[in-house]
N, C-alpha and C positions, 0 to 999 in steps of 0.2 A: 469509428465506432469503437477505437481505444479509448478514445479523448472520452466517449460518451460512459463508457466503462468506470474510466476513472474519474469521473465526476461521480459515481454511484457512490464510488470507495470513500470519496471525502467526503461527502454526505452524510454515510452513514458513523464515519471516524467522527464528525461533528456531532452524532447525536440520533439521526434518524434511524431507530433501531429499524425499520425496516427492510433497512438493505445490509448483505454483507456481500463482498465482492473478492471472489480468487481470480488470480491472474496466473497463470504458467506460461512458460514459452521453452522452446530446446534450441534456440538461438538463429533458427532455420527462417526467421520471416513468420510462423505461425504463431498463434497468440491463442490457446486454450483460457478460456474464461469460464467461469460461474457467477450464478447470481443466489441468493438464497432468502428468503422469510423468516426470519428469526423473532423467536417471543421478545416479549416489550424489555427483558433486562439482561439480554443477551448483548456483551461489549465486544468482542471482539473481532478482529479484520484482517483479516491474510492478504497481503499481495506476494507470489510467489513466483519465482522463475527458476531458469537450472543453472544459472552459472552465473558470478559477477566476480571483479575483483576485489578480494576480501579488505584490501586495506583502502577500498574505494572512502572518503569523505563523505557523507549524507547531511546536510544540514537542514534539510527542508522538505517537503513533499515535491515539489517542482522538480530538486534534485533525485528523490527516488524516480517519479514515473519518466525523465530523462533516460536515467539508465536504466530502465527495464526497455523503453522504447528504442535504445542502441542497440541492447540484447537481443528483444525480440526480430530485431533487425539483420542476427547476425554480424553484431558490428563488435560486441566486447567476447571475452573470452568464450574458449570452448564450452560445448555443452560438458553433461557428466557428470557436475555436482550440484547435487540438488542443495538449494537454499531456499530460506521463505523471509520475508516480512511481518513480523505481527506489529500491528498499529493498536493500540488503544486509545478510548478518547479519552481518557486520562493525562494522554500527552506524552508518555511512554512508550516506547517503541525499539526495536531493534533488528541486528539483522542476524540470522541463525543459520549456520552452516552445517550441513549434515557432514557425518565423517571422520570430525576432527575429534581434540579432548573434550574431558568435561564432558562425559557419558554420550559421546556422536554429537555435541555441538560446539559451537563455538559461539558467544554470544556477545556481540557490541554494540553495547548500552547508547544509546540515543535517544534524547530528548524533542521531540517535537513540538516548537514553541506554537501555542494557541494563535497568536498572530498569523504566522504564515499560513497555518490550517485555517484560521478563517477566512482569509485572503483568498486562498485556493479554494475555498467553497462558495466565495462571492463571486471569482470569476466564470465557473462553472454553472452554475445556480440557473442561468439566465436558459442553458440548453436542456434544462431538466423540467418534468414536471415532481416533483419529487417535496414535500413540505420538512422544511427545515425548524421542526416545531420547537427543539430545542437548543438551536442555535443562540439564543439568547443566554442561556447558562454558562455559554465560553465564556473564560476568563483572558480576556485580551489585552 
């Protein structure tokens, strides 16, 4: 189930405006998720969870998903610090940590390479009936 949701996240981030996915977990093994239909020009995708190590390196979508899976299974730090990841199809993303400096957020800038994003979409596309109408526009 979580893998299918992640596939939807990847598909949206690749430019399929029909899907947005939000995932959240308190580290207890339960994952709360929502999917949304957005208007054609909506571009923001959010992946949310309760707590992850702030210094953890995130280099691609596989790292992000693996970290989320571990946290959701209770294998990461304790719950209580809301965080979210925002991934834009432009290739920019970051982890936002609530309650820290800079107006309540710490922003860890991260560039998600289109090559790794395209690979992630390709790996899960077979499990979805989601058209990737803009996949050809991805600069890999």
